[in-house]
C-alpha positions as CSV (number, residue, x, y, z in Angstrom):
1,M,-7.4,-16.8,-10.5
2,Q,-6.9,-13.3,-11.5
3,E,-9.2,-11.7,-14.2
4,P,-7.2,-10.7,-17.4
5,G,-6.0,-7.2,-17.3
6,R,-6.5,-6.8,-13.5
7,V,-3.8,-6.0,-11.1
8,P,-3.7,-8.4,-8.0
9,A,-4.8,-7.2,-4.7
10,R,-2.2,-6.2,-2.2
11,D,0.1,-9.2,-1.4
12,E,3.0,-9.3,1.0
13,A,5.0,-11.2,-1.8
14,N,4.3,-8.8,-4.4
15,D,4.8,-5.7,-2.4
16,A,8.4,-5.3,-4.1
17,L,6.9,-5.5,-7.3
18,V,5.9,-2.6,-9.3
19,N,2.2,-3.7,-10.2
20,H,-0.3,-0.9,-10.7
21,E,-3.2,0.1,-12.7
22,P,-2.5,3.6,-14.4
23,V,-5.5,5.8,-15.2
24,A,-5.4,8.9,-17.2
25,V,-8.3,11.3,-16.0
26,A,-9.6,14.6,-17.3
27,E,-10.6,15.9,-13.9
28,Y,-7.5,15.0,-11.9
29,D,-8.1,16.6,-8.5
30,R,-11.9,15.6,-8.5
31,A,-10.8,12.1,-9.3
32,L,-8.4,11.8,-6.3
33,E,-11.2,13.4,-4.2
34,A,-13.7,10.9,-5.2
35,A,-11.2,8.1,-4.3
36,V,-10.6,9.6,-1.0
37,S,-14.2,10.2,-0.3
38,A,-14.8,6.5,-1.2
39,G,-12.4,5.4,1.7
40,C,-9.2,4.7,-0.7
41,E,-5.9,5.1,1.1
42,V,-3.6,7.6,-0.6
43,I,-0.2,6.2,-0.9
44,V,1.5,9.0,-2.8
45,P,0.0,12.3,-2.7
46,I,-0.3,14.5,-5.8
47,R,3.2,15.3,-7.0
48,P,4.4,16.8,-10.2
49,L,7.0,14.9,-12.4
50,D,9.1,16.2,-15.0
51,L,9.4,13.4,-17.6
52,L,11.0,13.2,-21.0
53,N,9.0,12.0,-24.0
54,D,10.9,9.1,-25.5
55,V,9.6,9.9,-29.1
56,T,10.0,13.6,-29.3
57,Q,12.8,14.1,-26.6
58,K,10.6,17.1,-25.3
59,P,9.8,17.7,-21.6
60,W,6.7,15.9,-20.6
61,P,5.3,17.5,-17.3
62,V,2.7,15.4,-15.7
63,R,1.3,15.1,-12.3
64,V,0.8,11.7,-10.5
65,A,-0.9,10.1,-7.4
66,F,-1.1,6.7,-6.1
67,F,-3.9,5.1,-3.9
68,R,-5.3,1.7,-3.1
69,G,-8.3,0.6,-4.7
70,P,-11.2,-1.2,-2.7
71,D,-9.5,-4.6,-3.2
72,G,-6.1,-3.4,-2.3
73,E,-5.0,-2.8,-5.8
74,L,-2.4,0.1,-6.5
75,I,-3.9,2.8,-8.7
76,E,-2.0,5.5,-10.4
77,L,-3.6,8.6,-11.4
78,L,-2.2,10.5,-14.3
79,E,-2.7,14.1,-15.4
80,D,-1.0,14.8,-18.8
81,K,-2.1,18.3,-20.2
82,T,0.5,17.9,-23.0
83,G,-1.5,15.7,-25.2
84,Y,1.1,12.8,-25.2
85,T,-1.2,10.2,-23.7
């Protein structure tokens, strides 16, 4: 049984689903470097995204990266310097 609030480990049946654990971090580049140093597999390297804030309708530029955690879970790092998150 899965712990509450925990994303399941990689599972062939769930690969098509969008299951991931988003994490906002202050030291974005250092956080991803630490994950790589710990042996985590980077799935999507750092990339900028230009989103739109649903509340203010203003641009919301962020950077994201995805990697697999130690149990195979998909983790998203989010850098938001706008203060929206």
